C-alpha positions in Angstrom: 0.0 0.0 0.0 1.2 3.5 -0.8 2.4 5.4 2.2 0.7 8.8 2.5 2.2 11.9 3.9 0.9 14.1 6.7 -0.5 16.3 3.9 -2.9 13.4 3.0 -4.2 13.2 6.6 -4.6 16.9 6.8 -6.6 16.8 3.5 -8.8 14.1 4.9 -9.4 15.9 8.1 -10.4 19.1 6.3 -13.0 17.1 4.3 -14.3 15.2 7.3 -14.8 18.5 9.2 -17.3 19.4 6.5 -19.6 16.4 7.1 -22.7 17.9 8.7 -24.6 16.5 11.7 -27.1 13.8 10.6 -25.0 12.7 7.6 -22.2 10.2 7.0 -19.5 9.8 4.4 -17.7 6.7 3.3 -14.0 6.0 3.5 -13.9 5.7 -0.3 -15.9 9.0 -0.7 -13.3 10.9 1.4 -10.5 9.2 -0.5 -12.0 10.3 -3.8 -12.6 13.8 -2.6 -9.0 14.1 -1.6 -7.9 13.1 -5.1 -6.8 9.6 -4.0 -9.7 7.4 -5.0 -7.9 4.1 -4.1 -6.9 5.2 -0.6 -10.0 4.2 1.4 -7.9 2.2 3.8 -5.6 5.1 4.3 -8.6 7.2 5.2 -9.5 4.6 7.9 -6.0 4.9 9.3 -6.2 8.7 9.2 -9.5 8.6 11.1 -8.0 6.2 13.7 -5.1 8.6 14.2 -7.0 11.8 14.2 -5.7 14.2 16.9 -8.4 14.8 19.5 -7.8 18.6 19.6 -9.0 18.9 16.0 -12.4 17.5 17.0 -12.8 15.6 13.7 -16.2 13.9 13.5 -14.6 10.5 12.8 -17.8 8.7 13.9 -19.5 10.1 10.7 -17.1 8.1 8.4 -18.4 4.6 7.6 -17.9 1.7 5.2 -19.4 1.8 1.7 -22.0 -0.7 2.9 -23.1 1.5 5.8 -21.4 -0.8 8.3 -20.1 0.9 11.5 -16.4 0.9 12.5 -14.8 -2.1 14.2 -15.1 -2.5 18.0 -11.8 -0.9 18.7 -12.8 2.4 17.2 -14.8 5.2 18.8 -15.3 3.2 22.0 -17.1 0.4 20.1 -19.9 0.0 17.6 -22.6 0.8 20.2 -21.0 4.2 21.0 -20.7 5.1 17.3 -24.3 4.1 16.6 -25.5 6.1 19.6 -23.6 9.2 18.4 -25.0 8.9 14.9 -28.5 8.2 16.0 -28.4 11.2 18.3 -27.6 13.3 15.2 -30.5 11.9 13.2 -28.6 9.3 11.0 -31.1 6.7 9.8 -30.4 3.0 10.3 -31.9 0.0 8.6 -33.3 -3.0 10.4 -30.1 -4.9 9.9 -28.2 -2.3 11.8 -26.4 -0.7 8.9 -26.8 3.0 8.0 -29.4 3.8 5.4 -27.0 5.5 2.9 -29.8 6.5 0.6 -31.1 8.7 3.4 -28.0 9.7 5.3 -25.1 9.8 2.9 -23.5 13.3 2.6 -23.7 14.7 -0.9 -21.6 17.8 -0.9 
């Protein structure tokens, strides 16, 4: 996998800061918006390493299937789900996010 510079992370953080409450973006979407469409995994790493002081809404970044982050991120799936639900993000019966209703379209 291509190693990305701090500039990549900064670009991803700037984009993630624009995701409004009640909406989510996918890792691939942020990668494409940064000009690196094949870097979805690197976006995940950037989210995992986001500095707390920047207050990046990392909980609003999800998989392309609407699946929540793994248990080790954000204090666990339940915490991420609670944060998103409190913002008005819509979930399907199977527990995934309804991307038709909640995907951010800048």
